[in-house]
C-alpha positions as CSV (number, residue, x, y, z in Angstrom):
1,M,1.6,20.6,-3.8
2,D,-0.2,20.6,-7.2
3,L,-2.6,18.0,-8.5
4,T,-0.1,16.6,-11.0
5,L,2.5,15.8,-8.3
6,I,-0.2,14.3,-6.0
7,L,-1.4,12.0,-8.8
8,L,2.2,10.9,-9.6
9,I,2.8,10.0,-6.0
10,L,-0.6,8.2,-5.9
11,T,0.4,6.2,-9.0
12,I,3.7,5.2,-7.5
13,V,1.9,4.0,-4.3
14,T,-0.7,2.2,-6.4
15,V,2.0,0.5,-8.6
16,F,3.6,-0.8,-5.3
17,A,0.2,-2.2,-4.4
18,Y,-0.2,-3.8,-7.8
19,D,3.2,-5.4,-7.7
20,F,2.5,-6.6,-4.1
21,T,-0.7,-8.4,-5.4
22,N,1.4,-9.6,-8.3
23,G,3.6,-11.3,-5.7
24,F,0.5,-13.0,-4.3
25,H,-0.2,-14.5,-7.7
26,D,2.9,-15.0,-9.8
27,A,5.6,-15.6,-7.3
28,A,3.3,-17.9,-5.3
29,D,2.9,-20.0,-8.5
30,M,6.7,-20.3,-8.8
31,V,7.2,-21.9,-5.4
32,A,4.0,-24.0,-5.4
33,T,5.5,-27.1,-6.9
34,A,8.7,-26.9,-4.9
35,I,6.8,-26.7,-1.7
36,A,4.3,-29.4,-2.7
37,S,7.0,-31.8,-3.7
38,R,8.5,-31.5,-0.1
39,A,11.9,-31.3,-1.7
40,M,12.5,-27.7,-0.5
41,K,11.4,-25.8,2.6
42,S,8.9,-23.0,1.8
43,S,11.2,-20.3,3.3
44,V,14.2,-21.5,1.1
45,A,12.0,-21.6,-2.0
46,I,10.6,-18.1,-1.4
47,A,14.1,-16.7,-0.6
48,I,15.6,-18.1,-3.9
49,V,12.7,-16.9,-6.0
50,S,12.8,-13.5,-4.4
51,I,16.5,-13.0,-4.9
52,F,16.5,-14.0,-8.6
53,T,13.2,-12.2,-9.3
54,F,15.0,-9.1,-8.0
55,L,18.1,-9.7,-10.2
56,G,16.2,-10.4,-13.5
57,P,15.3,-6.9,-14.6
58,L,18.6,-5.5,-13.4
59,L,20.7,-7.9,-15.6
60,V,18.5,-8.6,-18.6
61,G,17.1,-5.3,-19.6
62,L,13.6,-3.7,-20.0
63,A,12.4,-4.8,-23.5
64,V,9.1,-6.0,-22.0
65,A,8.5,-2.8,-20.1
66,D,9.0,-0.9,-23.4
67,T,6.4,-3.1,-25.1
68,V,3.8,-2.6,-22.4
69,G,4.6,1.1,-21.9
70,T,4.3,2.2,-25.5
71,F,1.4,0.4,-27.1
72,I,-0.9,3.3,-26.1
73,D,0.0,6.9,-27.1
74,I,-0.8,8.8,-23.9
75,S,0.7,12.0,-25.4
76,A,-2.7,12.3,-27.2
77,A,-4.4,13.0,-23.9
78,E,-4.1,16.1,-21.7
79,G,-2.2,15.9,-18.4
80,T,-4.9,14.8,-16.0
81,Q,-6.6,12.6,-18.6
82,A,-3.3,10.8,-19.3
83,Q,-2.8,10.3,-15.6
84,A,-6.4,9.1,-15.2
85,L,-5.7,6.5,-17.9
86,V,-2.7,5.1,-16.1
87,I,-4.3,5.0,-12.7
88,A,-7.5,3.4,-14.1
89,A,-5.6,0.6,-15.7
90,L,-3.8,0.0,-12.4
91,L,-7.0,-0.1,-10.4
92,A,-8.6,-2.5,-12.9
93,A,-5.7,-4.9,-12.5
94,I,-5.6,-4.7,-8.7
95,S,-9.4,-5.3,-8.5
96,Y,-9.2,-8.4,-10.6
97,N,-6.2,-9.7,-8.7
98,L,-7.9,-9.3,-5.4
99,I,-11.1,-11.0,-6.5
100,T,-9.3,-14.0,-7.9
101,W,-6.9,-14.2,-4.9
102,K,-9.9,-14.3,-2.6
103,F,-11.1,-17.5,-4.4
104,G,-7.6,-19.0,-4.6
105,L,-7.5,-18.8,-8.4
106,P,-4.1,-18.1,-10.1
107,S,-5.2,-15.4,-12.4
108,S,-2.9,-13.3,-14.6
109,S,-1.7,-10.0,-13.3
110,S,-0.3,-9.3,-16.7
111,N,-3.6,-9.9,-18.5
112,S,-5.4,-7.8,-15.9
113,L,-3.0,-4.9,-16.5
114,A,-3.1,-5.2,-20.3
115,G,-6.9,-5.4,-20.3
116,G,-7.1,-2.4,-18.0
117,L,-4.8,-0.4,-20.2
118,V,-6.9,-1.2,-23.3
119,G,-10.2,-0.3,-21.6
120,A,-8.9,2.9,-20.1
121,G,-7.1,3.8,-23.4
122,L,-10.3,3.3,-25.5
123,F,-12.2,5.6,-23.2
124,V,-9.6,8.3,-22.8
125,V,-7.7,8.5,-26.2
126,G,-9.8,6.3,-28.4
127,N,-9.1,3.5,-30.8
128,T,-6.8,5.4,-33.2
129,H,-4.2,6.1,-30.5
130,I,-3.7,2.4,-29.6
131,N,-1.0,0.6,-31.5
132,W,-2.9,-2.6,-32.3
133,G,0.0,-3.9,-34.4
134,I,-2.2,-5.2,-37.2
135,E,-0.3,-3.4,-40.0
136,A,3.0,-4.6,-38.6
137,L,1.7,-8.1,-38.4
138,K,1.0,-8.0,-42.2
139,Q,4.7,-7.2,-42.6
140,H,5.6,-10.2,-40.5
141,H,6.6,-8.0,-37.5
142,L,5.3,-8.1,-33.9
143,E,4.6,-4.9,-32.1
144,G,2.0,-3.1,-30.0
145,I,-1.1,-5.1,-28.9
146,M,-0.3,-8.0,-31.2
147,K,3.0,-8.6,-29.4
148,V,1.1,-8.5,-26.1
149,V,-1.5,-10.9,-27.3
150,V,1.1,-13.3,-28.6
151,G,3.0,-13.2,-25.4
152,L,0.1,-13.5,-23.0
153,F,-2.1,-15.9,-25.0
154,A,0.3,-18.1,-26.9
155,S,2.6,-18.7,-23.9
156,P,0.2,-20.9,-22.0
157,F,-0.2,-23.2,-25.0
158,L,3.5,-23.3,-25.5
159,G,3.9,-23.9,-21.7
160,F,1.6,-27.0,-21.9
161,I,3.5,-28.4,-24.9
162,V,6.9,-27.7,-23.4
163,G,5.8,-29.2,-20.1
164,F,4.5,-32.3,-21.8
165,I,7.7,-32.8,-23.8
166,I,10.1,-32.2,-20.9
167,M,8.2,-34.7,-18.7
168,K,8.4,-37.3,-21.5
169,L,12.1,-36.7,-21.9
170,I,12.7,-37.1,-18.2
171,F,10.8,-40.3,-18.1
172,F,12.6,-41.6,-21.1
173,T,16.1,-40.6,-19.9
174,F,15.7,-42.0,-16.3
175,K,13.4,-44.9,-17.0
176,R,16.0,-47.5,-15.8
177,F,16.9,-45.6,-12.7
178,T,15.5,-46.3,-9.2
179,I,14.3,-44.0,-6.4
180,K,18.0,-43.5,-5.6
181,I,18.1,-40.9,-8.3
182,R,15.8,-38.6,-6.3
183,P,18.7,-36.6,-4.7
184,L,19.7,-35.5,-8.1
185,F,16.3,-33.9,-8.7
186,V,16.3,-32.4,-5.3
187,V,19.6,-30.6,-6.0
188,S,18.4,-29.7,-9.6
189,Q,15.4,-28.0,-8.1
190,Y,17.5,-25.3,-6.5
191,F,18.8,-24.3,-10.0
192,S,15.4,-24.7,-11.8
193,V,13.5,-22.6,-9.2
194,A,16.3,-19.9,-9.4
195,W,16.0,-19.8,-13.2
196,L,12.2,-19.5,-13.0
197,G,12.5,-16.7,-10.5
198,F,15.1,-15.0,-12.8
199,S,12.9,-15.4,-15.9
200,H,9.9,-14.0,-13.9
201,G,11.9,-10.9,-13.0
202,A,13.2,-10.5,-16.5
203,N,9.7,-10.5,-18.0
204,D,6.7,-10.5,-15.7
205,A,8.0,-8.0,-13.1
206,Q,8.4,-5.3,-15.7
207,K,4.7,-4.4,-16.1
208,G,4.5,-2.1,-13.0
209,M,7.8,-0.5,-14.2
210,A,6.1,0.3,-17.5
211,I,3.2,2.0,-15.7
212,I,5.4,4.3,-13.7
213,G,7.4,5.1,-16.9
214,M,4.1,6.1,-18.5
215,M,3.1,8.2,-15.6
216,L,6.4,10.0,-15.4
217,L,5.9,10.9,-19.1
218,A,2.2,11.9,-18.6
219,S,3.3,14.1,-15.6
220,G,6.0,15.9,-17.7
221,E,8.8,14.5,-15.5
222,T,10.4,12.8,-18.5
223,Q,10.5,13.8,-22.2
224,H,10.3,10.2,-23.5
225,F,9.4,6.8,-22.1
226,S,12.1,5.5,-19.8
227,I,12.5,3.4,-16.6
228,P,14.8,4.9,-13.9
229,L,16.8,2.6,-11.7
230,W,14.8,3.5,-8.5
231,V,11.6,2.3,-10.3
232,I,13.2,-1.1,-11.0
233,V,14.3,-1.5,-7.4
234,M,10.9,-0.4,-6.0
235,C,8.9,-2.7,-8.3
236,T,11.0,-5.8,-7.7
237,S,11.0,-5.1,-3.9
238,A,7.2,-4.9,-3.9
239,I,6.8,-8.3,-5.7
240,T,9.3,-9.8,-3.2
241,L,7.2,-8.5,-0.3
242,G,4.0,-9.9,-1.9
243,T,5.7,-13.3,-2.2
244,M,6.6,-13.3,1.5
245,F,3.3,-12.1,2.9
246,G,0.6,-13.7,0.7
247,G,-0.3,-16.2,-2.0
248,W,-0.7,-19.3,0.2
249,S,-4.2,-20.1,-1.1
250,I,-2.8,-20.1,-4.6
251,I,0.1,-22.3,-3.5
252,K,-2.5,-24.7,-2.1
253,T,-4.5,-24.7,-5.4
254,L,-1.5,-25.4,-7.7
255,G,0.6,-27.5,-5.4
256,F,-2.1,-29.8,-4.0
257,E,-5.3,-29.7,-5.9
258,L,-4.4,-30.5,-9.5
259,Y,-2.5,-33.8,-8.9
260,R,0.0,-35.3,-6.5
261,I,3.2,-33.3,-7.1
262,R,6.5,-35.1,-6.7
263,V,10.0,-33.7,-7.1
264,I,10.2,-34.9,-10.7
265,H,7.1,-32.9,-11.6
266,S,8.5,-29.8,-9.8
267,V,11.8,-29.8,-11.7
268,A,10.1,-30.3,-15.0
269,N,7.5,-27.6,-14.3
270,Q,10.1,-25.0,-13.3
271,L,12.4,-25.8,-16.3
272,G,9.5,-25.7,-18.7
273,A,8.0,-22.4,-17.4
274,A,11.5,-20.7,-17.2
275,L,12.2,-21.7,-20.8
276,V,9.0,-20.2,-22.1
277,N,9.5,-17.0,-20.1
278,T,13.0,-16.7,-21.4
279,L,12.0,-17.2,-25.0
280,A,9.3,-14.5,-24.7
281,T,11.7,-12.1,-23.0
282,A,14.2,-12.5,-25.9
283,I,11.6,-11.0,-28.3
284,G,10.3,-8.4,-25.8
285,A,6.9,-10.2,-25.5
286,P,5.1,-10.1,-22.1
287,T,4.0,-13.3,-20.5
288,S,2.0,-14.2,-17.4
289,T,4.2,-16.4,-15.2
290,T,0.9,-17.5,-13.5
291,Q,-0.5,-18.9,-16.8
292,V,2.9,-20.3,-17.9
293,V,3.5,-22.2,-14.7
294,T,0.0,-23.6,-14.5
295,A,-0.1,-24.6,-18.2
296,T,3.3,-26.3,-17.9
297,L,2.2,-28.1,-14.8
298,L,-0.9,-29.4,-16.6
299,G,1.4,-30.6,-19.4
300,N,3.6,-32.3,-16.9
301,G,0.6,-34.2,-15.5
302,A,-0.8,-35.1,-18.9
303,A,2.5,-36.6,-20.0
304,E,2.5,-38.9,-17.0
305,K,-1.1,-39.9,-16.6
306,P,-3.9,-37.6,-17.7
307,S,-6.5,-39.3,-15.5
308,H,-4.6,-38.2,-12.4
309,V,-5.0,-34.5,-13.3
310,G,-7.8,-32.6,-11.6
311,W,-9.2,-31.3,-14.8
312,R,-12.3,-29.9,-13.2
313,R,-10.2,-27.7,-11.0
314,A,-8.0,-26.8,-14.0
315,G,-11.2,-25.8,-15.8
316,H,-12.0,-23.3,-13.0
317,I,-8.5,-21.8,-13.4
318,I,-8.9,-21.5,-17.2
319,A,-12.3,-20.0,-16.8
320,G,-10.7,-17.3,-14.7
321,W,-8.2,-16.7,-17.5
322,L,-11.0,-16.3,-20.1
323,F,-12.8,-13.7,-18.1
324,N,-9.6,-11.9,-17.2
325,V,-9.1,-9.6,-20.2
326,P,-12.8,-8.7,-20.9
327,V,-13.5,-8.0,-17.3
328,S,-10.3,-5.9,-16.9
329,I,-11.2,-4.0,-20.1
330,V,-14.6,-3.1,-18.6
331,L,-13.1,-2.2,-15.3
332,G,-10.4,-0.1,-17.0
333,A,-13.1,1.9,-18.9
334,L,-15.2,2.3,-15.8
335,Y,-12.4,3.5,-13.6
336,A,-11.3,5.9,-16.5
337,Y,-14.8,7.3,-16.6
338,L,-14.9,7.9,-12.9
339,L,-11.4,9.3,-12.6
340,T,-11.7,11.7,-15.6
341,H,-14.8,13.2,-14.1
342,L,-13.3,13.4,-10.7
343,L,-10.0,14.9,-11.8
344,G,-11.8,17.3,-14.2
345,A,-13.8,18.6,-11.2
346,L,-10.6,19.0,-9.1
347,S,-8.5,20.7,-11.8
């Protein structure tokens, strides 16, 4: 078995691990409010999210994977160097995921991977082989890094605004109703959490697929960037397993430490986050379900009573976001340095 094939297999295993840690973070966020509102059993919420996350990329397409998988020209690197770039980005994302998971902080798996790709790409192929998208932006088009930036950094702000508006609309619409209206929201939650899971699969579950697509290209297994069906099935399965076996510390943070979640907040949160994810997917822009869900939840709380929101805890979460990309860039470059030297010695 030659080194190229060994590295391809290693990458596939590593992507599985990355998507598993993605399940710790992103999928846990999706069920946090449903569990905290006590309107849905945790097992039911996880089952619904898992099923619809699995269906998302199968039914919607792979526009987001195309965006993530093509903003760095890995054809400019030699075989082992291109493979080192991909593996380094993965290791950077997994490292940051595990660090923040340890502290119960809902960090962005997407930001970690994007930062890792940029850091490894700068080290291996250099600035000129990264599609920053600046020229396209001057022509009023989004592509490359700029599309990633818009998707990952604008979506939390949009999530907060949408969460605020949806919560206000719900209060206005149902202001004359009594507690007897609660069963309507309980039933609605089954649909809203399903939509959120579907939107997550259609957008956020595609990053690992993009990495394997890049690695297949770097290994010479494909002639152009593409995502085989078995890759889609494997990545969505890994995220599903991550949802089932981890993420409870993050569920505790989002569901119980920001403010007292009721079923009305849960439905508003899931509808708002799913809407933002869906809009981003329509233009092929990647989002972080973690950030979107958290920002939308803060918008929901601010719309009802800002003083009830645990802004100090929210500040810790946002600080994790701010460090996410720069730390991942450094980690990506560091892992790329180590791997290029290691693989150079082995080849």
